[in-house]
C-alpha positions in Angstrom: 136.3 222.5 98.3 139.6 221.1 97.1 139.8 217.4 96.5 143.5 217.6 97.6 143.4 216.8 101.4 146.9 218.3 101.9 146.8 221.4 99.8 146.0 223.7 102.7 149.2 222.6 104.5 151.4 223.7 101.7 149.6 227.1 101.8 150.6 227.8 105.4 153.2 230.5 105.8 156.7 229.4 105.3 155.9 225.7 104.6 156.4 225.6 100.9 159.7 227.4 100.9 161.0 225.5 103.9 160.3 222.1 102.3 161.7 223.2 98.9 164.9 224.2 100.6 165.1 221.0 102.5 164.4 218.9 99.4 167.1 220.8 97.5 169.6 220.1 100.2 168.7 216.4 100.2 169.0 216.2 96.5 172.4 217.9 96.5 173.7 215.7 99.2 172.6 212.5 97.4 174.0 213.6 94.1 177.2 215.1 95.3 178.0 212.2 97.6 177.8 209.7 94.8 174.3 208.2 95.0 175.0 205.8 92.1 178.1 204.4 93.8 176.4 203.6 97.1 176.3 200.0 98.3 173.7 198.0 100.2 176.0 198.3 103.1 175.5 202.1 103.1 171.8 201.6 103.2 172.1 199.1 106.0 174.2 201.6 108.0 171.6 204.3 107.5 168.9 201.9 108.7 170.9 200.9 111.7 171.6 204.5 112.7 167.9 205.2 112.3 166.8 202.3 114.3 169.1 203.3 117.2 167.9 206.9 117.1 164.3 205.8 117.1 164.9 203.4 120.0 166.5 206.1 122.1 163.5 208.3 121.4 161.3 205.4 122.6 163.3 205.1 125.8 166.2 202.8 125.0 169.4 203.4 126.9 171.6 201.6 124.4 174.4 203.3 122.5 175.0 202.9 118.8 178.0 200.8 119.8 175.8 198.6 121.9 173.5 198.1 119.0 176.4 197.2 116.7 178.0 194.8 119.1 175.1 193.0 120.9 171.9 194.4 119.5 171.3 196.6 122.6 168.3 196.4 124.9 164.9 195.1 124.1 163.6 198.4 122.6 166.7 198.7 120.4 166.3 195.2 119.2 162.7 195.8 118.3 163.7 198.9 116.3 166.5 197.0 114.5 164.2 194.1 113.7 161.7 196.5 112.1 164.5 198.3 110.2 165.8 195.1 108.6 162.4 194.4 107.0 161.4 198.0 106.3 162.3 198.5 102.7 160.5 195.3 101.7 157.3 197.1 102.6 157.7 199.8 100.0 155.4 198.1 97.4 152.9 197.3 100.1 152.7 200.9 101.2 152.1 201.9 97.6 149.3 199.4 97.0 147.7 198.8 100.4 149.0 201.3 103.0 146.7 200.0 105.8 148.4 196.6 105.4 151.8 198.2 105.5 151.1 200.1 108.7 149.8 197.0 110.3 152.9 195.1 109.3 155.2 197.8 110.7 153.6 197.3 114.1 153.7 193.5 113.9 157.4 193.6 113.2 158.2 196.1 115.9 156.1 194.5 118.6 156.7 190.8 118.0 157.3 189.2 121.3 156.2 192.3 123.2 152.5 192.1 123.0 150.0 189.2 122.6 149.8 187.8 119.1 146.2 189.0 118.6 147.3 192.6 119.2 150.1 192.6 116.5 149.2 195.0 113.7 145.7 195.5 115.1 144.3 198.9 116.2 143.6 199.1 119.9 140.1 200.5 119.5 137.4 201.4 117.0 138.6 205.0 117.1 142.1 203.9 116.4 140.9 201.8 113.5 139.2 204.8 112.0 142.3 206.9 112.4 144.3 204.3 110.6 141.8 204.1 107.7 141.8 207.9 107.4 145.6 207.8 107.2 145.6 205.0 104.6 143.1 207.1 102.6 145.5 210.0 102.8 148.3 207.9 101.5 146.3 206.9 98.4 144.8 210.3 97.7 146.2 212.4 94.9 148.0 215.5 96.3 150.3 218.2 95.1 151.9 218.3 98.5 155.7 217.5 98.6 156.5 214.0 99.6 158.4 215.4 102.6 155.2 217.0 103.8 153.3 213.7 103.4 156.0 211.9 105.4 155.8 214.5 108.2 152.0 214.2 108.5 152.1 210.4 108.5 154.7 210.5 111.2 152.8 212.9 113.4 149.4 211.3 112.9 150.7 207.9 113.9 152.8 209.2 116.8 149.9 211.2 118.3 147.0 208.9 117.6 148.9 206.0 119.0 146.6 203.5 117.2 148.5 200.3 118.3 148.9 198.7 121.7 152.7 199.5 121.8 155.6 200.8 119.8 153.7 203.7 118.2 156.7 206.0 118.1 158.9 203.5 116.5 156.2 202.7 114.0 155.6 206.4 113.2 159.3 207.1 112.5 159.6 203.9 110.4 156.5 204.9 108.4 158.0 208.4 107.8 161.2 206.8 106.4 159.1 204.4 104.3 157.2 207.3 102.7 160.5 209.0 101.8 161.6 205.9 99.9 158.2 205.0 98.4 157.7 208.6 97.0 161.2 208.9 95.5 162.8 211.4 97.9 165.4 208.9 99.0 165.0 205.6 97.1 168.1 204.0 98.7 167.1 205.2 102.2 170.3 207.1 102.9 168.9 210.0 104.9 168.4 209.3 108.6 165.3 211.2 109.7 165.2 209.5 113.0 168.6 210.9 113.9 167.3 214.3 112.9 164.5 214.0 115.4 166.9 212.8 118.1 169.3 215.7 117.5 166.3 218.1 117.9 164.7 216.0 120.7 163.2 218.8 122.7 161.7 220.5 119.7 160.5 217.1 118.4 158.6 216.3 121.5 157.2 219.8 122.0 156.0 220.0 118.4 154.4 216.6 118.6 152.4 217.8 121.6 151.4 220.8 119.6 150.2 218.6 116.7 148.3 216.4 119.1 146.3 219.4 120.2 144.7 219.5 116.7 145.1 223.3 116.5 146.1 224.9 113.2 149.0 226.5 115.0 150.2 223.2 116.3 150.1 221.6 112.8 151.8 224.6 111.3 154.6 224.5 113.9 155.1 220.7 113.4 155.5 221.2 109.6 158.0 224.0 110.1 159.9 221.8 112.6 159.7 218.8 110.2 161.6 220.7 107.4 164.4 221.4 109.9 164.4 217.8 111.1 164.7 216.3 107.6 167.6 218.6 106.9 169.3 217.3 110.1 168.5 213.8 109.0 170.4 214.4 105.8 173.4 215.6 107.7 173.3 212.3 109.7 173.5 210.2 106.5 176.4 207.8 106.3 177.2 209.5 103.0 178.5 212.4 105.2 181.9 211.2 106.1 181.9 213.3 109.3 178.4 212.0 110.4 178.6 210.0 113.6 
């Protein structure tokens, strides 16, 4: 048996080629749009767009203009609060991923749940799922970083290990993996916006992944490559991106 826990995913039909094409597109976008000339403000704009999109997927009714002007509703404010601290967790994710996942929830849910629930799994089963995910993040794998990010996202979103804000945490973790594994070191891609643009497919494929069937996992991965490409199109590096 392979010691690589994700090698079987890359062998699924169409996955390797889909993710190679998506990564190529991201690399071209970052290079051609002047990655070296980007400013912290561009990263901040990407994070803000991502927070807004993630909040909408979590049920927020706030527009991006609302978020810019007043912070938006409670869900939007939670997502923005997490986004402002997100990149500081890159070294934590690399060293102790379980701690990073807990911190994501603590940031997102501050003020929304009891203090003793912040960053803590809601059950023994949830704790085991988080440990398994942390082990996955520290395991050696030949799988592309985009595949790892997609699996981390789906596992968190479907296992719902925390008392609240699991979707926001899952999408933040996905972005964090992209930064930590060198796909998008300045966090200029907006994967959350990609999922929002493909919302029906996003929600359907998460349900398929939650079923645990090989077909559901396969469909999620193929969807993920498309969503990451849409997230690149939503980058503030794209002058025509809204």
